[in-house]
C-alpha positions in Angstrom: 13.8 148.6 -70.0 11.4 146.3 -71.9 9.5 143.6 -69.9 10.8 140.8 -72.1 14.2 141.3 -70.6 13.2 140.5 -67.0 13.5 136.7 -67.1 16.5 136.7 -69.4 18.3 139.0 -66.9 17.4 136.6 -64.0 18.7 133.6 -65.9 21.7 135.3 -67.6 25.2 134.3 -66.5 27.2 136.7 -64.4 29.7 137.2 -67.3 27.0 138.7 -69.5 26.6 141.7 -67.1 30.0 143.1 -68.3 28.7 143.5 -71.8 25.6 145.5 -70.9 25.4 149.2 -71.3 26.4 151.3 -68.2 23.2 152.2 -66.4 22.3 155.7 -65.5 22.3 156.6 -61.7 18.5 156.2 -61.6 18.4 152.9 -63.5 19.4 150.5 -60.6 16.5 151.8 -58.5 14.0 151.3 -61.4 15.3 147.7 -62.0 14.8 146.8 -58.3 11.1 147.5 -58.3 10.0 147.2 -61.9 7.4 144.5 -62.6 8.8 142.0 -60.0 5.7 142.1 -57.7 3.1 142.8 -60.4 0.8 140.4 -62.2 1.5 136.9 -63.5 5.0 137.7 -64.4 5.7 138.8 -60.9 4.3 135.5 -59.5 6.5 133.5 -61.8 9.5 135.5 -60.7 8.7 135.0 -57.0 8.3 131.3 -57.5 11.7 131.1 -59.2 13.2 133.1 -56.3 11.6 130.7 -53.7 12.8 127.6 -55.5 16.3 129.1 -55.8 16.2 129.9 -52.1 15.2 126.4 -51.1 17.9 124.9 -53.4 20.5 127.2 -51.9 19.3 126.2 -48.3 19.5 122.5 -49.2 23.0 122.9 -50.6 24.1 124.8 -47.5 22.8 122.1 -45.2 24.4 119.4 -47.3 27.7 121.3 -47.3 27.6 121.6 -43.5 26.8 117.9 -43.1 29.8 116.9 -45.2 32.0 119.4 -43.4 31.5 117.7 -40.0 29.5 118.2 -36.8 28.1 121.7 -37.0 25.0 123.3 -35.5 22.3 124.2 -38.0 18.8 125.5 -37.6 15.8 123.4 -38.6 12.1 124.2 -38.6 10.1 122.2 -36.1 8.0 120.6 -38.9 11.2 119.2 -40.4 11.8 117.0 -37.3 10.2 113.8 -36.1 10.6 111.9 -32.8 12.8 108.9 -32.4 11.5 105.5 -33.5 11.9 104.4 -29.8 10.4 106.3 -26.9 12.6 106.7 -23.8 10.0 108.3 -21.4 6.7 107.1 -20.0 5.4 110.6 -19.2 6.6 114.2 -19.3 6.4 116.4 -16.2 4.2 119.4 -17.1 5.9 121.5 -14.5 9.5 120.7 -15.7 8.5 121.2 -19.3 7.0 124.6 -18.6 10.2 125.6 -16.8 12.2 124.5 -19.9 9.8 126.6 -22.2 10.3 129.6 -20.0 14.0 129.3 -19.9 14.2 128.9 -23.7 11.9 131.9 -24.1 14.3 134.1 -22.1 17.7 133.0 -23.2 17.1 130.7 -26.2 18.2 127.1 -26.8 21.4 126.6 -24.8 22.4 123.3 -26.3 21.6 121.7 -29.7 19.7 118.5 -30.1 21.0 115.5 -32.1 19.2 114.4 -35.2 19.8 112.2 -38.2 18.4 112.4 -41.7 15.2 110.4 -41.7 15.8 106.9 -43.2 12.6 107.0 -45.3 11.6 110.7 -45.7 13.6 113.2 -47.7 14.2 116.6 -46.0 13.0 115.2 -42.6 15.1 114.6 -39.6 14.7 112.1 -36.7 15.6 113.0 -33.2 18.2 110.9 -31.4 18.0 113.1 -28.2 16.5 116.4 -27.3 12.8 115.7 -27.7 11.7 118.2 -25.0 13.9 121.0 -26.5 12.3 120.4 -29.9 8.8 120.4 -28.4 9.5 123.6 -26.6 10.9 125.3 -29.7 7.8 124.2 -31.6 5.6 125.7 -28.9 7.6 129.0 -29.1 7.5 129.1 -32.9 11.3 129.1 -33.1 13.7 127.1 -35.2 15.5 124.2 -33.5 19.3 124.3 -33.2 20.5 120.8 -34.0 23.6 118.8 -34.9 22.9 116.5 -37.8 24.8 113.2 -38.1 24.2 110.3 -40.4 23.5 107.4 -38.0 22.6 103.8 -38.4 19.8 102.5 -36.3 22.3 101.0 -33.9 24.3 104.3 -33.6 21.0 106.2 -33.2 19.8 104.2 -30.2 23.2 104.1 -28.6 23.4 107.9 -28.8 19.9 108.3 -27.5 20.4 105.8 -24.6 23.7 107.2 -23.5 22.5 110.8 -23.4 19.4 109.7 -21.5 21.5 107.6 -19.0 23.4 110.8 -18.1 20.1 112.5 -17.0 19.2 112.3 -13.3 15.4 112.5 -14.0 15.1 109.2 -15.9 13.8 106.4 -13.7 14.8 102.8 -13.6 11.5 101.8 -15.1 11.9 104.2 -18.0 15.5 102.9 -18.7 14.1 99.3 -18.4 11.3 100.1 -20.8 13.8 101.5 -23.3 15.8 98.3 -23.0 12.7 96.3 -23.6 11.9 98.3 -26.7 15.4 97.7 -28.1 15.1 94.0 -27.4 11.7 93.8 -29.1 13.2 95.5 -32.2 15.9 92.9 -32.5 18.9 94.7 -31.1 21.5 92.4 -29.5 22.4 92.4 -25.9 25.7 94.2 -26.5 23.9 97.1 -28.2 21.5 97.4 -25.3 24.3 97.4 -22.8 26.1 100.1 -24.8 23.0 102.2 -25.1 22.2 102.1 -21.4 25.9 102.2 -20.2 24.9 99.2 -18.1 26.5 95.8 -17.3 25.0 92.5 -18.3 23.5 91.8 -14.9 21.7 95.2 -14.8 20.4 94.8 -18.3 19.1 91.3 -17.5 17.2 92.6 -14.5 15.8 95.4 -16.6 14.5 93.0 -19.2 13.2 90.7 -16.5 11.1 93.5 -15.1 9.6 94.6 -18.4 9.0 91.0 -19.6 7.3 89.9 -16.4 5.3 93.0 -15.4 2.5 93.6 -18.0 2.8 96.9 -20.0 -0.7 98.0 -18.7 0.5 97.6 -15.1 3.7 99.5 -15.7 1.8 102.3 -17.4 -0.7 102.4 -14.5 2.0 102.8 -12.0 4.1 105.3 -13.9 7.9 106.1 -13.8 8.2 106.1 -10.0 11.6 107.9 -9.9 12.3 106.9 -6.3 11.8 103.2 -6.8 15.0 101.3 -7.6 16.0 98.2 -9.5 15.6 95.7 -6.6 12.1 96.7 -5.7 10.9 96.6 -9.3 12.5 93.2 -9.6 10.8 92.0 -6.5 7.4 93.2 -7.8 8.1 91.4 -11.1 8.2 88.1 -9.3 4.6 88.6 -8.2 3.5 88.3 -11.8 4.7 84.7 -12.0 1.2 84.0 -10.6 -1.1 84.5 -13.6 -4.0 85.9 -11.7 -2.1 88.8 -10.4 -2.2 90.7 -13.7 -6.0 91.1 -13.5 -5.8 91.9 -9.8 -3.2 94.7 -10.4 -5.1 96.2 -13.3 -8.3 96.3 -11.3 -6.6 97.8 -8.3 -4.8 100.5 -10.3 -8.1 101.4 -11.9 -9.6 102.5 -8.6 -10.1 106.2 -8.3 -8.4 106.5 -4.9 -5.3 104.8 -6.4 -5.1 106.8 -9.6 -4.9 110.1 -7.7 -1.7 109.1 -5.9 1.9 109.6 -7.0 3.7 106.9 -9.0 5.7 106.0 -6.0 2.6 105.6 -3.9 0.9 103.5 -6.6 3.9 101.2 -6.7 3.8 100.7 -3.0 0.1 100.2 -2.9 0.0 97.6 -5.7 3.0 95.8 -4.3 1.2 95.5 -0.9 -2.0 94.5 -2.6 -0.4 91.6 -4.5 1.5 90.5 -1.4 -1.5 90.4 0.9 -3.3 87.1 1.0 -7.0 87.7 0.6 -9.3 86.0 3.2 -12.4 84.2 2.0 -15.6 86.2 1.8 -16.7 85.0 5.3 -13.6 86.6 6.8 -12.6 83.2 8.3 -10.5 80.3 7.0 -12.3 77.7 5.0 -13.3 74.7 7.1 -13.6 71.1 6.1 -15.2 68.2 8.0 -14.0 64.7 8.5 -15.7 61.9 10.4 -15.3 58.2 11.1 -18.0 56.0 9.6 -18.9 54.7 13.0 -19.1 58.3 14.4 -16.5 57.6 17.1 -14.6 60.8 16.2 -15.1 63.8 14.0 -12.7 66.6 13.0 -13.1 70.2 11.7 -10.1 71.2 9.6 -9.2 74.9 8.8 -6.3 76.3 6.8 -5.4 79.7 5.5 -2.2 78.7 3.7 0.0 79.4 6.7 -1.8 77.6 9.5 -3.5 74.2 9.6 -5.9 73.5 12.5 -7.6 70.3 13.4 -10.4 70.4 16.0 -11.5 66.9 17.2 -15.0 66.2 18.5 -17.0 63.3 20.0 -16.2 60.8 22.8 -12.8 59.7 21.7 -11.6 63.2 20.7 -9.4 63.7 23.8 -7.8 60.3 23.6 -7.2 60.5 19.9 -5.7 64.0 20.2 -3.3 62.8 22.9 -2.2 59.9 20.7 -1.5 62.4 17.8 0.4 64.7 20.1 2.6 61.9 21.5 3.4 60.6 18.0 4.1 63.9 16.2 7.8 63.1 15.7 7.1 59.7 14.2 4.3 61.1 12.0 6.5 64.0 10.7 9.3 61.6 9.9 6.9 59.4 8.0 5.6 62.4 6.1 9.1 63.6 5.1 10.1 60.1 4.0 7.1 59.7 1.8 7.3 63.1 0.2 11.0 62.9 -0.5 10.7 59.6 -2.2 10.5 59.9 -6.0 9.3 57.2 -8.3 12.0 55.9 -10.7 11.7 57.1 -14.3 
């Protein structure tokens, strides 16, 4: 066979094959190996074969997508993470267990992806990030269900699958809710994504909006810490100085080496504790009459208020105050409860 017939045979329609001469028994074998891998012509042939294979693969994927929910295999470099993260950290130990399980018996369940909204031929993970990461590490294709999803459908699918997992903490779910709110999703979508009622979502958003992101990251997921304790901690940050106090405290080496649950408890105690003045004693103020008849030393720590009287009339004046405490307190209440008219 002449070389000029190679490309024409590749591109010829199937119907033309019936008009060709009947080959000899040896001819098919010669056609299989002749020229295809040799020289420039072989390179062109291989390029055409590769393009054709990619086109066929693309058509196959497209056909499967239009046919419904089917599992296909995607290369790891075709997949990107979701546009919203649902985890603060990944446990190295748990991830290694997943990798080993997939090494032994393969990927048991497919991940869910959608065609990337901006990138042709790329898919975005709705859920199954760890399985995709493990497959990439093992050098294996990823089994996936591909669905065309709007952003709203995407986050609802991601959130509902995550909500069913026992290893996702309250803070991680709250952080996910905060990310959705920051991206403009309405409250109904957030409730649907987290399978949570309005009160729970409100508390989630209160936690992430009041506790600074740097503090949340410094504490970590703290799986054992529930909604009410996170909400209680969030109230501490109504005092503006507590953000700097918490960040400084979490930066200490002895605190960083603890578990997330320990870090939560430590920073909560640290912000609750009232710090004493540098002297270790309550601050003292002095008062004295101009004539020097009586003087007073006044101390307070926010919970106690102590007046120590001195000089000649100290005992008599102290007795007078003691005998008139009821009248003095009533006068105090009356004065503080009165409000000036607008």
